[in-house]
ROTI-830893 format. One record per atom (N, C-alpha, C, O, CB): residue number from 0; atom name; x negated, y, z negated. Coordinates in pm, whole numbers, plus 50000, padded with zeros to 5 digits. Glycine has a CB too. Layout:
! residues N
+------+------+-------+-------+-------+
| resi | name |    xx |    yy |    zz |
+------+------+-------+-------+-------+
|  NUM |   CA |     X |     Y |     Z |
...
+------+------+-------+-------+-------+
***
This chain:
! residues 115
+------+------+-------+-------+-------+
| resi | name |    xx |    yy |    zz |
+------+------+-------+-------+-------+
|    0 |    N | 97415 | 20638 | 33099 |
|    0 |   CA | 97313 | 20635 | 33202 |
|    0 |    C | 97343 | 20737 | 33312 |
|    0 |    O | 97251 | 20802 | 33361 |
|    0 |   CB | 97302 | 20495 | 33262 |
|    1 |    N | 97469 | 20753 | 33351 |
|    1 |   CA | 97499 | 20847 | 33459 |
|    1 |    C | 97514 | 20987 | 33403 |
|    1 |    O | 97539 | 21007 | 33284 |
|    1 |   CB | 97627 | 20805 | 33532 |
|    2 |    N | 97498 | 21084 | 33491 |
|    2 |   CA | 97506 | 21224 | 33450 |
|    2 |    C | 97650 | 21271 | 33434 |
|    2 |    O | 97677 | 21361 | 33355 |
|    2 |   CB | 97436 | 21311 | 33551 |
|    3 |    N | 97742 | 21212 | 33509 |
|    3 |   CA | 97882 | 21252 | 33504 |
|    3 |    C | 97969 | 21130 | 33529 |
|    3 |    O | 97942 | 21051 | 33619 |
|    3 |   CB | 97912 | 21364 | 33607 |
|    4 |    N | 98074 | 21115 | 33449 |
|    4 |   CA | 98168 | 21006 | 33470 |
|    4 |    C | 98310 | 21054 | 33441 |
|    4 |    O | 98338 | 21111 | 33336 |
|    4 |   CB | 98133 | 20884 | 33381 |
|    5 |    N | 98398 | 21031 | 33537 |
|    5 |   CA | 98539 | 21063 | 33520 |
|    5 |    C | 98613 | 20931 | 33507 |
|    5 |    O | 98632 | 20860 | 33606 |
|    5 |   CB | 98595 | 21150 | 33640 |
|    6 |    N | 98654 | 20897 | 33385 |
|    6 |   CA | 98717 | 20768 | 33360 |
|    6 |    C | 98855 | 20758 | 33424 |
|    6 |    O | 98902 | 20647 | 33452 |
|    6 |   CB | 98728 | 20743 | 33211 |
|    7 |    N | 98919 | 20867 | 33447 |
|    7 |   CA | 99053 | 20866 | 33509 |
|    7 |    C | 99044 | 20829 | 33658 |
|    7 |    O | 99124 | 20749 | 33707 |
|    7 |   CB | 99121 | 21003 | 33492 |
|    8 |    N | 98948 | 20889 | 33728 |
|    8 |   CA | 98933 | 20864 | 33871 |
|    8 |    C | 98827 | 20758 | 33902 |
|    8 |    O | 98810 | 20718 | 34017 |
|    8 |   CB | 98897 | 20992 | 33942 |
|    9 |    N | 98755 | 20713 | 33799 |
|    9 |   CA | 98647 | 20614 | 33815 |
|    9 |    C | 98538 | 20665 | 33909 |
|    9 |    O | 98489 | 20591 | 33995 |
|    9 |   CB | 98703 | 20481 | 33868 |
|   10 |    N | 98501 | 20790 | 33891 |
|   10 |   CA | 98394 | 20852 | 33969 |
|   10 |    C | 98273 | 20871 | 33878 |
|   10 |    O | 98285 | 20926 | 33769 |
|   10 |   CB | 98439 | 20988 | 34033 |
|   11 |    N | 98159 | 20823 | 33924 |
|   11 |   CA | 98035 | 20841 | 33849 |
|   11 |    C | 97932 | 20906 | 33941 |
|   11 |    O | 97925 | 20877 | 34060 |
|   11 |   CB | 97982 | 20704 | 33794 |
|   12 |    N | 97853 | 20993 | 33882 |
|   12 |   CA | 97751 | 21064 | 33958 |
|   12 |    C | 97619 | 21061 | 33882 |
|   12 |    O | 97613 | 21086 | 33762 |
|   12 |   CB | 97794 | 21210 | 33987 |
|   13 |    N | 97514 | 21031 | 33956 |
|   13 |   CA | 97379 | 21038 | 33901 |
|   13 |    C | 97295 | 21126 | 33992 |
|   13 |    O | 97292 | 21106 | 34114 |
|   13 |   CB | 97315 | 20895 | 33886 |
|   14 |    N | 97229 | 21223 | 33934 |
|   14 |   CA | 97137 | 21309 | 34006 |
|   14 |    C | 96995 | 21264 | 33974 |
|   14 |    O | 96951 | 21273 | 33859 |
|   14 |   CB | 97159 | 21460 | 33969 |
|   15 |    N | 96923 | 21217 | 34074 |
|   15 |   CA | 96787 | 21169 | 34055 |
|   15 |    C | 96692 | 21288 | 34067 |
|   15 |    O | 96665 | 21338 | 34177 |
|   15 |   CB | 96751 | 21058 | 34159 |
|   16 |    N | 96645 | 21332 | 33954 |
|   16 |   CA | 96552 | 21446 | 33949 |
|   16 |    C | 96410 | 21394 | 33923 |
|   16 |    O | 96388 | 21274 | 33910 |
|   16 |   CB | 96594 | 21548 | 33838 |
|   17 |    N | 96317 | 21485 | 33916 |
|   17 |   CA | 96179 | 21447 | 33884 |
|   17 |    C | 96172 | 21378 | 33748 |
|   17 |    O | 96092 | 21286 | 33730 |
|   17 |   CB | 96087 | 21571 | 33887 |
|   18 |    N | 96253 | 21423 | 33653 |
|   18 |   CA | 96254 | 21362 | 33519 |
|   18 |    C | 96306 | 21218 | 33521 |
|   18 |    O | 96267 | 21137 | 33437 |
|   18 |   CB | 96338 | 21445 | 33425 |
|   19 |    N | 96393 | 21187 | 33617 |
|   19 |   CA | 96452 | 21054 | 33627 |
|   19 |    C | 96369 | 20957 | 33711 |
|   19 |    O | 96390 | 20836 | 33704 |
|   19 |   CB | 96590 | 21063 | 33685 |
|   20 |    N | 96276 | 21008 | 33789 |
|   20 |   CA | 96209 | 20929 | 33891 |
|   20 |    C | 96156 | 20795 | 33839 |
|   20 |    O | 96191 | 20690 | 33892 |
|   20 |   CB | 96097 | 21007 | 33949 |
|   21 |    N | 96072 | 20799 | 33736 |
|   21 |   CA | 96013 | 20675 | 33685 |
|   21 |    C | 96113 | 20596 | 33601 |
|   21 |    O | 96111 | 20473 | 33602 |
|   21 |   CB | 95889 | 20705 | 33602 |
|   22 |    N | 96198 | 20664 | 33529 |
|   22 |   CA | 96299 | 20597 | 33445 |
|   22 |    C | 96392 | 20511 | 33530 |
|   22 |    O | 96434 | 20404 | 33487 |
|   22 |   CB | 96381 | 20701 | 33365 |
|   23 |    N | 96424 | 20558 | 33651 |
|   23 |   CA | 96517 | 20487 | 33739 |
|   23 |    C | 96447 | 20397 | 33840 |
|   23 |    O | 96509 | 20352 | 33936 |
|   23 |   CB | 96603 | 20585 | 33812 |
|   24 |    N | 96320 | 20371 | 33819 |
|   24 |   CA | 96252 | 20271 | 33900 |
|   24 |    C | 96156 | 20321 | 34005 |
|   24 |    O | 96103 | 20241 | 34081 |
|   24 |   CB | 96350 | 20191 | 33966 |
|   25 |    N | 96131 | 20451 | 34011 |
|   25 |   CA | 96034 | 20502 | 34106 |
|   25 |    C | 95893 | 20462 | 34068 |
|   25 |    O | 95864 | 20442 | 33950 |
|   25 |   CB | 96044 | 20654 | 34116 |
|   26 |    N | 95808 | 20449 | 34166 |
|   26 |   CA | 95669 | 20413 | 34139 |
|   26 |    C | 95577 | 20518 | 34199 |
|   26 |    O | 95615 | 20589 | 34292 |
|   26 |   CB | 95636 | 20273 | 34196 |
|   27 |    N | 95457 | 20527 | 34147 |
|   27 |   CA | 95360 | 20626 | 34194 |
|   27 |    C | 95329 | 20607 | 34342 |
|   27 |    O | 95299 | 20704 | 34411 |
|   27 |   CB | 95232 | 20617 | 34113 |
|   28 |    N | 95336 | 20484 | 34391 |
|   28 |   CA | 95310 | 20458 | 34532 |
|   28 |    C | 95412 | 20519 | 34626 |
|   28 |    O | 95388 | 20530 | 34746 |
|   28 |   CB | 95306 | 20311 | 34555 |
|   29 |    N | 95527 | 20560 | 34570 |
|   29 |   CA | 95630 | 20621 | 34653 |
|   29 |    C | 95608 | 20770 | 34671 |
|   29 |    O | 95678 | 20834 | 34750 |
|   29 |   CB | 95767 | 20597 | 34592 |
|   30 |    N | 95512 | 20826 | 34601 |
|   30 |   CA | 95483 | 20968 | 34613 |
|   30 |    C | 95354 | 20989 | 34690 |
|   30 |    O | 95275 | 20896 | 34705 |
|   30 |   CB | 95473 | 21034 | 34475 |
|   31 |    N | 95334 | 21107 | 34737 |
|   31 |   CA | 95212 | 21138 | 34810 |
|   31 |    C | 95093 | 21140 | 34716 |
|   31 |    O | 94984 | 21094 | 34751 |
|   31 |   CB | 95225 | 21273 | 34882 |
|   32 |    N | 95114 | 21192 | 34596 |
|   32 |   CA | 95009 | 21195 | 34494 |
|   32 |    C | 95077 | 21208 | 34359 |
|   32 |    O | 95197 | 21235 | 34352 |
|   32 |   CB | 94907 | 21314 | 34518 |
|   33 |    N | 95002 | 21189 | 34255 |
|   33 |   CA | 95063 | 21197 | 34122 |
|   33 |    C | 95120 | 21335 | 34095 |
|   33 |    O | 95210 | 21349 | 34012 |
|   33 |   CB | 94961 | 21161 | 34016 |
|   34 |    N | 95071 | 21436 | 34162 |
|   34 |   CA | 95120 | 21571 | 34143 |
|   34 |    C | 95208 | 21617 | 34259 |
|   34 |    O | 95260 | 21728 | 34257 |
|   34 |   CB | 95004 | 21667 | 34126 |
|   35 |    N | 95223 | 21534 | 34359 |
|   35 |   CA | 95297 | 21572 | 34479 |
|   35 |    C | 95439 | 21519 | 34478 |
|   35 |    O | 95487 | 21468 | 34377 |
|   35 |   CB | 95226 | 21523 | 34601 |
|   36 |    N | 95506 | 21532 | 34591 |
|   36 |   CA | 95646 | 21491 | 34600 |
|   36 |    C | 95661 | 21340 | 34587 |
|   36 |    O | 95577 | 21263 | 34634 |
|   36 |   CB | 95706 | 21538 | 34731 |
|   37 |    N | 95767 | 21300 | 34524 |
|   37 |   CA | 95800 | 21159 | 34510 |
|   37 |    C | 95922 | 21131 | 34597 |
|   37 |    O | 95996 | 21222 | 34633 |
|   37 |   CB | 95827 | 21122 | 34360 |
|   38 |    N | 95942 | 21005 | 34630 |
|   38 |   CA | 96052 | 20966 | 34716 |
|   38 |    C | 96180 | 20947 | 34633 |
|   38 |    O | 96218 | 20835 | 34602 |
|   38 |   CB | 96018 | 20838 | 34794 |
|   39 |    N | 96243 | 21057 | 34600 |
|   39 |   CA | 96366 | 21053 | 34521 |
|   39 |    C | 96478 | 20984 | 34598 |
|   39 |    O | 96564 | 20918 | 34538 |
|   39 |   CB | 96408 | 21195 | 34482 |
|   40 |    N | 96478 | 20998 | 34730 |
|   40 |   CA | 96581 | 20934 | 34812 |
|   40 |    C | 96576 | 20783 | 34796 |
|   40 |    O | 96681 | 20718 | 34785 |
|   40 |   CB | 96564 | 20973 | 34960 |
|   41 |    N | 96458 | 20726 | 34795 |
|   41 |   CA | 96443 | 20582 | 34778 |
|   41 |    C | 96499 | 20535 | 34644 |
|   41 |    O | 96570 | 20435 | 34637 |
|   41 |   CB | 96295 | 20542 | 34790 |
|   42 |    N | 96469 | 20608 | 34538 |
|   42 |   CA | 96520 | 20573 | 34405 |
|   42 |    C | 96673 | 20584 | 34404 |
|   42 |    O | 96740 | 20496 | 34350 |
|   42 |   CB | 96457 | 20665 | 34296 |
|   43 |    N | 96727 | 20690 | 34462 |
|   43 |   CA | 96873 | 20708 | 34467 |
|   43 |    C | 96939 | 20594 | 34545 |
|   43 |    O | 97044 | 20543 | 34504 |
|   43 |   CB | 96908 | 20843 | 34530 |
|   44 |    N | 96879 | 20555 | 34657 |
|   44 |   CA | 96935 | 20445 | 34738 |
|   44 |    C | 96931 | 20313 | 34662 |
|   44 |    O | 97028 | 20238 | 34664 |
|   44 |   CB | 96858 | 20431 | 34870 |
|   45 |    N | 96821 | 20285 | 34595 |
|   45 |   CA | 96810 | 20161 | 34517 |
|   45 |    C | 96912 | 20158 | 34404 |
|   45 |    O | 96971 | 20054 | 34375 |
|   45 |   CB | 96669 | 20146 | 34461 |
|   46 |    N | 96933 | 20272 | 34340 |
|   46 |   CA | 97031 | 20281 | 34233 |
|   46 |    C | 97172 | 20257 | 34286 |
|   46 |    O | 97250 | 20184 | 34224 |
|   46 |   CB | 97023 | 20418 | 34165 |
|   47 |    N | 97205 | 20316 | 34399 |
|   47 |   CA | 97337 | 20296 | 34459 |
|   47 |    C | 97360 | 20150 | 34496 |
|   47 |    O | 97470 | 20098 | 34476 |
|   47 |   CB | 97353 | 20385 | 34585 |
|   48 |    N | 97258 | 20083 | 34548 |
|   48 |   CA | 97270 | 19941 | 34580 |
|   48 |    C | 97294 | 19857 | 34455 |
|   48 |    O | 97374 | 19764 | 34455 |
|   48 |   CB | 97144 | 19892 | 34653 |
|   49 |    N | 97223 | 19891 | 34349 |
|   49 |   CA | 97239 | 19817 | 34223 |
|   49 |    C | 97380 | 19833 | 34168 |
|   49 |    O | 97440 | 19737 | 34119 |
|   49 |   CB | 97136 | 19864 | 34119 |
|   50 |    N | 97433 | 19953 | 34175 |
|   50 |   CA | 97568 | 19979 | 34124 |
|   50 |    C | 97673 | 19912 | 34212 |
|   50 |    O | 97775 | 19865 | 34161 |
|   50 |   CB | 97595 | 20130 | 34114 |
|   51 |    N | 97650 | 19908 | 34342 |
|   51 |   CA | 97749 | 19849 | 34432 |
|   51 |    C | 97765 | 19699 | 34407 |
|   51 |    O | 97867 | 19641 | 34446 |
|   51 |   CB | 97708 | 19872 | 34578 |
|   52 |    N | 97669 | 19637 | 34343 |
|   52 |   CA | 97677 | 19494 | 34312 |
|   52 |    C | 97755 | 19464 | 34185 |
|   52 |    O | 97772 | 19348 | 34149 |
|   52 |   CB | 97539 | 19438 | 34300 |
|   53 |    N | 97800 | 19566 | 34118 |
|   53 |   CA | 97876 | 19548 | 33993 |
|   53 |    C | 98022 | 19513 | 34024 |
|   53 |    O | 98072 | 19542 | 34132 |
|   53 |   CB | 97868 | 19675 | 33906 |
|   54 |    N | 98088 | 19451 | 33929 |
|   54 |   CA | 98228 | 19414 | 33947 |
|   54 |    C | 98325 | 19525 | 33908 |
|   54 |    O | 98444 | 19515 | 33935 |
|   54 |   CB | 98259 | 19290 | 33865 |
|   55 |    N | 98274 | 19630 | 33845 |
|   55 |   CA | 98358 | 19741 | 33800 |
|   55 |    C | 98408 | 19822 | 33920 |
|   55 |    O | 98330 | 19851 | 34011 |
|   55 |   CB | 98281 | 19831 | 33702 |
|   56 |    N | 98536 | 19861 | 33921 |
|   56 |   CA | 98583 | 19950 | 34027 |
|   56 |    C | 98534 | 20092 | 33999 |
|   56 |    O | 98580 | 20157 | 33906 |
|   56 |   CB | 98740 | 19947 | 34038 |
|   57 |    N | 98441 | 20139 | 34080 |
|   57 |   CA | 98382 | 20270 | 34057 |
|   57 |    C | 98343 | 20334 | 34190 |
|   57 |    O | 98301 | 20267 | 34284 |
|   57 |   CB | 98259 | 20259 | 33964 |
|   58 |    N | 98359 | 20464 | 34195 |
|   58 |   CA | 98315 | 20542 | 34310 |
|   58 |    C | 98189 | 20614 | 34265 |
|   58 |    O | 98193 | 20710 | 34188 |
|   58 |   CB | 98428 | 20644 | 34360 |
|   59 |    N | 98077 | 20565 | 34313 |
|   59 |   CA | 97948 | 20609 | 34262 |
|   59 |    C | 97875 | 20694 | 34364 |
|   59 |    O | 97859 | 20655 | 34479 |
|   59 |   CB | 97862 | 20489 | 34223 |
|   60 |    N | 97831 | 20810 | 34320 |
|   60 |   CA | 97753 | 20899 | 34406 |
|   60 |    C | 97617 | 20923 | 34345 |
|   60 |    O | 97604 | 20953 | 34227 |
|   60 |   CB | 97825 | 21031 | 34428 |
|   61 |    N | 97515 | 20908 | 34427 |
|   61 |   CA | 97380 | 20942 | 34383 |
|   61 |    C | 97332 | 21061 | 34465 |
|   61 |    O | 97335 | 21059 | 34588 |
|   61 |   CB | 97283 | 20820 | 34396 |
|   62 |    N | 97290 | 21161 | 34396 |
|   62 |   CA | 97230 | 21276 | 34461 |
|   62 |    C | 97084 | 21276 | 34420 |
|   62 |    O | 97048 | 21223 | 34315 |
|   62 |   CB | 97302 | 21410 | 34422 |
|   63 |    N | 97001 | 21335 | 34504 |
|   63 |   CA | 96859 | 21334 | 34472 |
|   63 |    C | 96798 | 21469 | 34505 |
|   63 |    O | 96845 | 21542 | 34592 |
|   63 |   CB | 96787 | 21222 | 34547 |
|   64 |    N | 96693 | 21498 | 34435 |
|   64 |   CA | 96617 | 21619 | 34458 |
|   64 |    C | 96541 | 21603 | 34590 |
|   64 |    O | 96453 | 21517 | 34599 |
|   64 |   CB | 96518 | 21649 | 34339 |
|   65 |    N | 96575 | 21683 | 34693 |
|   65 |   CA | 96507 | 21668 | 34822 |
|   65 |    C | 96361 | 21711 | 34820 |
|   65 |    O | 96286 | 21678 | 34912 |
|   65 |   CB | 96581 | 21747 | 34926 |
|   66 |    N | 96318 | 21783 | 34719 |
|   66 |   CA | 96179 | 21823 | 34699 |
|   66 |    C | 96116 | 21873 | 34828 |
|   66 |    O | 96028 | 21808 | 34884 |
|   66 |   CB | 96098 | 21707 | 34642 |
|   67 |    N | 96161 | 21984 | 34873 |
|   67 |   CA | 96100 | 22047 | 34991 |
|   67 |    C | 95977 | 22125 | 34947 |
|   67 |    O | 95987 | 22214 | 34863 |
|   67 |   CB | 96201 | 22141 | 35064 |
|   68 |    N | 95863 | 22091 | 35002 |
|   68 |   CA | 95738 | 22156 | 34963 |
|   68 |    C | 95699 | 22261 | 35062 |
|   68 |    O | 95724 | 22247 | 35182 |
|   68 |   CB | 95627 | 22053 | 34949 |
|   69 |    N | 95638 | 22365 | 35015 |
|   69 |   CA | 95592 | 22472 | 35102 |
|   69 |    C | 95461 | 22430 | 35168 |
|   69 |    O | 95391 | 22342 | 35118 |
|   69 |   CB | 95573 | 22602 | 35023 |
|   70 |    N | 95431 | 22491 | 35278 |
|   70 |   CA | 95309 | 22456 | 35350 |
|   70 |    C | 95219 | 22579 | 35362 |
|   70 |    O | 95263 | 22693 | 35348 |
|   70 |   CB | 95342 | 22400 | 35491 |
|   71 |    N | 95093 | 22553 | 35387 |
|   71 |   CA | 94995 | 22659 | 35406 |
|   71 |    C | 94943 | 22648 | 35549 |
|   71 |    O | 94864 | 22559 | 35579 |
|   71 |   CB | 94879 | 22650 | 35302 |
|   72 |    N | 94985 | 22737 | 35636 |
|   72 |   CA | 94941 | 22730 | 35776 |
|   72 |    C | 94789 | 22727 | 35787 |
|   72 |    O | 94720 | 22808 | 35725 |
|   72 |   CB | 94996 | 22848 | 35856 |
|   73 |    N | 94738 | 22635 | 35864 |
|   73 |   CA | 94595 | 22624 | 35885 |
|   73 |    C | 94517 | 22580 | 35763 |
|   73 |    O | 94394 | 22581 | 35764 |
|   73 |   CB | 94542 | 22754 | 35931 |
|   74 |    N | 94586 | 22541 | 35658 |
|   74 |   CA | 94528 | 22493 | 35533 |
|   74 |    C | 94442 | 22597 | 35462 |
|   74 |    O | 94371 | 22564 | 35367 |
|   74 |   CB | 94445 | 22372 | 35561 |
|   75 |    N | 94449 | 22721 | 35506 |
|   75 |   CA | 94375 | 22823 | 35433 |
|   75 |    C | 94463 | 22877 | 35320 |
|   75 |    O | 94585 | 22865 | 35324 |
|   75 |   CB | 94329 | 22938 | 35529 |
|   76 |    N | 94400 | 22935 | 35224 |
|   76 |   CA | 94474 | 22990 | 35110 |
|   76 |    C | 94548 | 23115 | 35158 |
|   76 |    O | 94485 | 23210 | 35203 |
|   76 |   CB | 94377 | 23024 | 34991 |
|   77 |    N | 94682 | 23116 | 35150 |
|   77 |   CA | 94756 | 23234 | 35194 |
|   77 |    C | 94744 | 23347 | 35091 |
|   77 |    O | 94708 | 23324 | 34975 |
|   77 |   CB | 94905 | 23200 | 35217 |
|   78 |    N | 94774 | 23467 | 35136 |
|   78 |   CA | 94776 | 23574 | 35036 |
|   78 |    C | 94899 | 23556 | 34948 |
|   78 |    O | 94989 | 23479 | 34982 |
|   78 |   CB | 94777 | 23715 | 35104 |
|   79 |    N | 94904 | 23624 | 34838 |
|   79 |   CA | 95010 | 23605 | 34738 |
|   79 |    C | 95149 | 23624 | 34799 |
|   79 |    O | 95241 | 23550 | 34766 |
|   79 |   CB | 94991 | 23703 | 34622 |
|   80 |    N | 95165 | 23721 | 34888 |
|   80 |   CA | 95295 | 23748 | 34947 |
|   80 |    C | 95342 | 23630 | 35032 |
|   80 |    O | 95457 | 23588 | 35021 |
|   80 |   CB | 95291 | 23876 | 35031 |
|   81 |    N | 95255 | 23576 | 35116 |
|   81 |   CA | 95293 | 23463 | 35201 |
|   81 |    C | 95328 | 23342 | 35116 |
|   81 |    O | 95425 | 23271 | 35145 |
|   81 |   CB | 95179 | 23428 | 35297 |
|   82 |    N | 95251 | 23318 | 35010 |
|   82 |   CA | 95278 | 23205 | 34921 |
|   82 |    C | 95417 | 23219 | 34861 |
|   82 |    O | 95493 | 23123 | 34857 |
|   82 |   CB | 95171 | 23196 | 34810 |
|   83 |    N | 95449 | 23338 | 34814 |
|   83 |   CA | 95578 | 23363 | 34750 |
|   83 |    C | 95693 | 23337 | 34848 |
|   83 |    O | 95789 | 23270 | 34812 |
|   83 |   CB | 95585 | 23508 | 34697 |
|   84 |    N | 95684 | 23389 | 34970 |
|   84 |   CA | 95792 | 23370 | 35066 |
|   84 |    C | 95803 | 23224 | 35107 |
|   84 |    O | 95914 | 23173 | 35126 |
|   84 |   CB | 95770 | 23457 | 35188 |
|   85 |    N | 95691 | 23157 | 35120 |
|   85 |   CA | 95695 | 23016 | 35157 |
|   85 |    C | 95765 | 22935 | 35048 |
|   85 |    O | 95843 | 22845 | 35079 |
|   85 |   CB | 95553 | 22964 | 35181 |
|   86 |    N | 95737 | 22965 | 34921 |
|   86 |   CA | 95801 | 22897 | 34809 |
|   86 |    C | 95952 | 22921 | 34812 |
|   86 |    O | 96030 | 22828 | 34791 |
|   86 |   CB | 95742 | 22944 | 34675 |
|   87 |    N | 95993 | 23044 | 34837 |
|   87 |   CA | 96137 | 23075 | 34845 |
|   87 |    C | 96203 | 22997 | 34957 |
|   87 |    O | 96315 | 22949 | 34941 |
|   87 |   CB | 96158 | 23227 | 34865 |
|   88 |    N | 96136 | 22985 | 35072 |
|   88 |   CA | 96191 | 22908 | 35184 |
|   88 |    C | 96209 | 22762 | 35146 |
|   88 |    O | 96311 | 22701 | 35179 |
|   88 |   CB | 96100 | 22920 | 35307 |
|   89 |    N | 96110 | 22705 | 35078 |
|   89 |   CA | 96118 | 22564 | 35036 |
|   89 |    C | 96231 | 22544 | 34937 |
|   89 |    O | 96306 | 22447 | 34947 |
|   89 |   CB | 95984 | 22518 | 34975 |
|   90 |    N | 96243 | 22634 | 34842 |
|   90 |   CA | 96350 | 22624 | 34743 |
|   90 |    C | 96487 | 22636 | 34809 |
|   90 |    O | 96579 | 22562 | 34775 |
|   90 |   CB | 96335 | 22733 | 34635 |
|   91 |    N | 96500 | 22726 | 34903 |
|   91 |   CA | 96626 | 22744 | 34975 |
|   91 |    C | 96662 | 22619 | 35056 |
|   91 |    O | 96777 | 22577 | 35058 |
|   91 |   CB | 96617 | 22866 | 35068 |
|   92 |    N | 96563 | 22560 | 35121 |
|   92 |   CA | 96586 | 22438 | 35199 |
|   92 |    C | 96629 | 22323 | 35107 |
|   92 |    O | 96718 | 22246 | 35143 |
|   92 |   CB | 96459 | 22399 | 35279 |
|   93 |    N | 96567 | 22311 | 34991 |
|   93 |   CA | 96605 | 22206 | 34895 |
|   93 |    C | 96749 | 22223 | 34850 |
|   93 |    O | 96824 | 22126 | 34845 |
|   93 |   CB | 96511 | 22207 | 34774 |
|   94 |    N | 96786 | 22344 | 34817 |
|   94 |   CA | 96925 | 22369 | 34772 |
|   94 |    C | 97025 | 22335 | 34881 |
|   94 |    O | 97129 | 22276 | 34854 |
|   94 |   CB | 96942 | 22515 | 34730 |
|   95 |    N | 96994 | 22371 | 35005 |
|   95 |   CA | 97085 | 22343 | 35115 |
|   95 |    C | 97101 | 22192 | 35137 |
|   95 |    O | 97211 | 22143 | 35159 |
|   95 |   CB | 97036 | 22410 | 35244 |
|   96 |    N | 96990 | 22119 | 35130 |
|   96 |   CA | 96998 | 21974 | 35147 |
|   96 |    C | 97077 | 21908 | 35034 |
|   96 |    O | 97153 | 21814 | 35058 |
|   96 |   CB | 96856 | 21914 | 35153 |
|   97 |    N | 97062 | 21956 | 34913 |
|   97 |   CA | 97139 | 21903 | 34801 |
|   97 |    C | 97287 | 21936 | 34818 |
|   97 |    O | 97373 | 21852 | 34792 |
|   97 |   CB | 97087 | 21959 | 34667 |
|   98 |    N | 97317 | 22058 | 34861 |
|   98 |   CA | 97456 | 22098 | 34887 |
|   98 |    C | 97521 | 22004 | 34989 |
|   98 |    O | 97637 | 21965 | 34973 |
|   98 |   CB | 97461 | 22244 | 34937 |
|   99 |    N | 97446 | 21967 | 35091 |
|   99 |   CA | 97500 | 21876 | 35193 |
|   99 |    C | 97530 | 21738 | 35135 |
|   99 |    O | 97628 | 21675 | 35173 |
|   99 |   CB | 97401 | 21862 | 35310 |
|  100 |    N | 97445 | 21691 | 35044 |
|  100 |   CA | 97471 | 21562 | 34978 |
|  100 |    C | 97604 | 21566 | 34904 |
|  100 |    O | 97685 | 21473 | 34914 |
|  100 |   CB | 97357 | 21527 | 34881 |
|  101 |    N | 97627 | 21673 | 34830 |
|  101 |   CA | 97751 | 21687 | 34753 |
|  101 |    C | 97871 | 21695 | 34848 |
|  101 |    O | 97972 | 21629 | 34824 |
|  101 |   CB | 97746 | 21814 | 34663 |
|  102 |    N | 97859 | 21773 | 34953 |
|  102 |   CA | 97970 | 21784 | 35050 |
|  102 |    C | 98001 | 21650 | 35113 |
|  102 |    O | 98118 | 21615 | 35130 |
|  102 |   CB | 97935 | 21886 | 35159 |
|  103 |    N | 97899 | 21573 | 35149 |
|  103 |   CA | 97921 | 21440 | 35207 |
|  103 |    C | 97993 | 21347 | 35109 |
|  103 |    O | 98082 | 21272 | 35149 |
|  103 |   CB | 97786 | 21377 | 35249 |
|  104 |    N | 97955 | 21353 | 34983 |
|  104 |   CA | 98019 | 21269 | 34882 |
|  104 |    C | 98166 | 21308 | 34865 |
|  104 |    O | 98252 | 21221 | 34854 |
|  104 |   CB | 97945 | 21279 | 34748 |
|  105 |    N | 98194 | 21436 | 34863 |
|  105 |   CA | 98333 | 21482 | 34851 |
|  105 |    C | 98415 | 21434 | 34970 |
|  105 |    O | 98529 | 21389 | 34953 |
|  105 |   CB | 98338 | 21635 | 34840 |
|  106 |    N | 98359 | 21445 | 35089 |
|  106 |   CA | 98431 | 21396 | 35208 |
|  106 |    C | 98454 | 21246 | 35201 |
|  106 |    O | 98560 | 21197 | 35241 |
|  106 |   CB | 98352 | 21431 | 35336 |
|  107 |    N | 98356 | 21171 | 35150 |
|  107 |   CA | 98370 | 21027 | 35136 |
|  107 |    C | 98481 | 20996 | 35036 |
|  107 |    O | 98562 | 20907 | 35060 |
|  107 |   CB | 98237 | 20963 | 35092 |
|  108 |    N | 98485 | 21068 | 34924 |
|  108 |   CA | 98591 | 21047 | 34824 |
|  108 |    C | 98728 | 21075 | 34885 |
|  108 |    O | 98824 | 21003 | 34859 |
|  108 |   CB | 98567 | 21136 | 34700 |
|  109 |    N | 98738 | 21178 | 34964 |
|  109 |   CA | 98864 | 21209 | 35032 |
|  109 |    C | 98903 | 21096 | 35126 |
|  109 |    O | 99019 | 21056 | 35132 |
|  109 |   CB | 98853 | 21341 | 35109 |
|  110 |    N | 98806 | 21045 | 35201 |
|  110 |   CA | 98831 | 20935 | 35293 |
|  110 |    C | 98875 | 20808 | 35223 |
|  110 |    O | 98948 | 20727 | 35280 |
|  110 |   CB | 98708 | 20907 | 35374 |
|  111 |    N | 98830 | 20788 | 35099 |
|  111 |   CA | 98867 | 20672 | 35020 |
|  111 |    C | 99003 | 20691 | 34951 |
|  111 |    O | 99056 | 20598 | 34891 |
|  111 |   CB | 98760 | 20644 | 34916 |
|  112 |    N | 99057 | 20814 | 34962 |
|  112 |   CA | 99184 | 20843 | 34897 |
|  112 |    C | 99174 | 20869 | 34748 |
|  112 |    O | 99274 | 20863 | 34677 |
|  112 |   CB | 99278 | 20732 | 34921 |
|  113 |    N | 99055 | 20895 | 34701 |
|  113 |   CA | 99034 | 20917 | 34557 |
|  113 |    C | 99075 | 21059 | 34518 |
|  113 |    O | 99135 | 21081 | 34413 |
|  113 |   CB | 98886 | 20892 | 34520 |
|  114 |    N | 99042 | 21153 | 34603 |
|  114 |   CA | 99079 | 21294 | 34576 |
|  114 |    C | 99153 | 21351 | 34695 |
|  114 |    O | 99193 | 21467 | 34693 |
|  114 |   CB | 98954 | 21381 | 34545 |
+------+------+-------+-------+-------+
***
């Protein structure tokens, strides 16, 4: 079920992506629209709570797709160049937010004395 498991250190990691959203309990009501962003954070939090209730000694990290969407100023259709740059900005913001999740988990593991 998890994306990564280290049996020696008892570390498990699950990345909640768009493909995992419904499989891991997400519902359409958690998204803005069927084609829009879904609340991956909610699914990741629910998964972490479910795992924390287990009796197994495990250090579990859930990461989620922050799904940063680009915007169209004034709701008018931007020209192709503006659309492209806006998409790059959204993608860059998503990567940075995901990087922060990983860094926080690593710091937490260090604080727990695992690594």
